[in-house]
C-alpha positions as CSV (number, residue, x, y, z in Angstrom):
1,M,38.2,80.9,94.0
2,S,41.0,81.0,91.4
3,L,43.4,84.0,91.1
4,L,43.9,83.4,87.5
5,Y,40.9,83.1,85.0
6,F,42.1,80.1,83.0
7,S,40.7,77.0,81.5
8,E,41.2,74.8,78.7
9,D,37.9,75.8,77.3
10,L,38.9,79.5,77.5
11,K,42.0,78.7,76.1
12,K,40.2,77.1,73.2
13,S,37.7,80.1,72.9
14,V,40.8,82.7,72.6
15,D,42.4,80.4,70.1
16,E,38.9,80.3,68.0
17,F,38.4,83.9,68.2
18,A,42.0,84.4,66.8
19,E,41.5,82.1,64.0
20,S,38.2,83.5,63.0
21,Q,37.7,86.0,60.4
22,K,37.7,89.8,61.5
23,E,34.1,90.3,60.4
24,K,33.1,87.1,62.4
25,Q,34.7,88.1,65.6
26,V,32.3,88.5,68.5
27,V,33.8,89.4,72.1
28,T,31.8,87.1,74.5
29,A,31.5,87.8,78.2
30,E,34.1,85.0,78.9
31,L,36.4,86.6,76.8
32,R,36.1,90.1,78.2
33,Q,36.5,88.4,81.6
34,I,39.9,87.2,80.6
35,I,41.0,90.8,79.8
36,D,39.4,92.1,83.1
37,N,41.5,89.4,84.9
38,I,44.7,90.5,83.2
39,S,43.9,94.0,84.1
40,K,43.6,93.0,87.9
41,I,46.6,90.3,88.1
42,G,49.0,91.3,85.2
43,L,50.0,87.8,84.3
44,P,48.9,86.4,80.6
45,C,47.6,82.9,80.9
46,Y,47.1,82.5,77.0
47,K,49.1,82.0,74.0
48,W,50.2,85.5,73.0
49,T,49.6,85.2,69.3
50,S,45.9,84.4,70.1
51,L,45.8,86.8,73.1
52,C,47.1,89.4,70.8
53,V,44.4,89.3,68.4
54,L,41.8,89.5,71.3
55,L,43.4,92.5,72.8
56,S,43.7,94.3,69.5
57,H,40.2,93.8,68.8
58,C,39.1,95.1,72.1
59,L,41.5,98.0,72.0
60,R,40.0,99.1,68.6
61,Q,36.5,98.7,70.3
62,S,37.6,100.8,73.5
63,M,39.0,103.4,71.3
64,Q,35.8,103.6,69.2
65,Q,33.6,103.6,72.2
66,L,35.6,106.6,73.8
67,R,35.6,108.4,70.6
68,T,32.1,108.3,70.3
69,K,31.4,109.2,74.2
70,L,33.7,112.4,73.8
71,K,32.5,113.2,70.2
72,V,36.1,113.1,68.8
73,N,36.7,113.3,65.1
74,S,38.2,109.9,64.2
75,D,40.2,111.1,61.1
76,K,42.4,113.0,63.7
77,F,43.5,110.2,65.5
78,E,43.2,107.4,62.9
79,A,47.0,107.2,62.0
80,R,47.9,107.1,65.7
81,E,45.3,104.4,66.5
82,D,46.6,102.3,63.6
83,D,50.2,102.8,65.0
84,I,49.3,101.9,68.5
85,I,47.8,98.3,67.2
86,S,50.7,97.8,64.9
87,S,53.0,98.2,67.8
88,L,51.0,95.8,70.1
89,E,50.8,93.4,67.2
90,S,54.6,93.4,66.6
91,Y,55.6,91.7,69.9
92,D,56.7,88.0,70.2
93,A,55.2,87.9,73.7
94,A,53.2,90.1,75.9
95,P,54.6,93.4,76.7
96,F,55.4,93.9,80.4
97,T,52.8,96.7,80.5
98,I,50.1,94.1,79.7
99,Q,48.2,94.9,83.0
100,R,48.1,98.6,82.5
101,L,47.0,98.1,78.7
102,C,44.2,95.8,79.9
103,E,43.0,98.5,82.4
104,L,42.8,101.1,79.6
105,I,40.8,98.7,77.4
106,V,38.5,97.6,80.3
107,S,37.9,101.3,81.4
108,P,38.5,103.8,78.8
109,E,35.7,106.0,80.3
110,V,38.0,107.2,83.1
111,Y,39.6,109.3,80.4
112,F,37.9,112.7,79.8
113,N,40.5,113.7,77.1
114,Y,40.9,111.6,74.1
115,N,44.3,112.8,73.3
116,K,45.5,111.8,76.9
117,Y,44.0,108.4,76.3
118,I,45.8,107.8,73.1
119,N,49.1,109.1,74.8
120,A,48.6,106.4,77.6
121,L,48.0,103.7,75.2
122,D,51.0,104.5,73.2
123,K,53.2,104.6,76.3
124,M,51.9,101.1,77.2
125,V,52.8,99.5,73.7
126,N,56.2,101.4,72.8
127,I,58.5,99.6,75.2
128,S,61.0,97.0,74.8
129,S,60.7,94.4,77.5
130,T,58.0,91.6,77.4
131,I,56.7,88.7,79.8
132,N,56.3,85.2,78.8
133,T,52.8,83.5,79.2
134,L,52.4,81.4,82.2
135,T,52.5,77.6,81.9
136,A,49.8,75.4,83.1
137,E,51.8,74.2,86.2
138,Q,52.5,77.8,87.2
139,I,48.9,78.7,86.7
140,Q,47.8,75.8,88.9
141,S,50.5,76.6,91.5
142,I,49.6,80.3,91.8
143,N,45.7,79.3,92.0
144,K,46.6,76.9,94.8
145,L,48.6,79.5,96.7
146,G,45.7,81.9,96.3
147,R,48.5,84.8,95.7
148,I,51.0,85.7,93.3
149,P,54.5,84.7,94.5
150,S,57.3,86.9,94.6
151,T,60.0,86.4,92.1
152,T,63.7,85.5,92.5
153,E,66.8,87.5,91.4
154,D,66.5,85.7,87.7
155,N,62.6,86.9,87.6
156,C,61.4,83.3,88.1
157,F,58.4,82.8,90.5
158,D,59.4,81.6,93.9
159,F,56.8,79.0,95.1
160,S,58.4,78.1,98.2
161,E,58.1,81.1,100.4
162,S,55.3,81.1,102.9
163,P,52.3,83.3,102.1
164,S,52.6,87.0,103.2
165,S,50.0,89.7,103.2
166,T,51.9,91.6,100.8
167,T,54.0,90.6,97.5
168,P,56.8,93.0,96.7
169,G,55.7,95.1,93.5
170,I,52.2,93.7,93.4
171,V,49.2,95.8,94.6
172,R,45.8,94.0,94.7
173,S,42.7,95.7,95.8
174,T,42.3,93.2,98.7
175,Q,45.8,94.8,100.2
176,I,44.6,98.3,100.0
177,N,43.0,99.5,103.3
178,Q,40.0,102.2,103.3
179,N,42.4,104.9,103.9
180,Q,44.8,104.1,101.2
181,A,41.7,103.7,98.8
182,K,40.4,107.0,98.7
183,F,43.9,108.4,97.2
184,W,43.9,105.6,94.5
185,P,42.5,105.9,91.0
186,K,39.1,104.4,90.5
187,W,40.1,101.4,88.5
188,T,42.3,100.0,91.5
189,T,39.8,99.9,94.2
């Protein structure tokens, strides 16, 4: 099983989605799976310019879905929603908060208050640090290791270390025991 959901066909699908006209954009199950994978792993594997279009589209859908579910007046939040999308699209690379942003896109229903959801999104896009997209070699190395390696002092992946049960700074659901799991929010288990 691969840790990172990536293939040249998926890369092509993301690029084609980004290049298509907005009216003709359809988020397929495989494109949704890409966002779901980023929400679990936190590492972007696709060109940011293309991935950003996909995330923006899915973010709009998630906001609309939650507004409808909670019966919220869209006029009240329209300007903030547009600001969030604009902030996301202004980055040259993926924001370092991309994992949490994808979690919010995948599972907006964990919020029962639309204002809190918008505030959470706002916090995820109004940051200044970004992360680079992984190269094909890095993706292959991570999938071969079966885990995300720790980083060195200069924030580069260290592929030389031996596997460990935990990687500092990274929490995966497979590392959480049942006693810990009951204290974690629904989206992490």
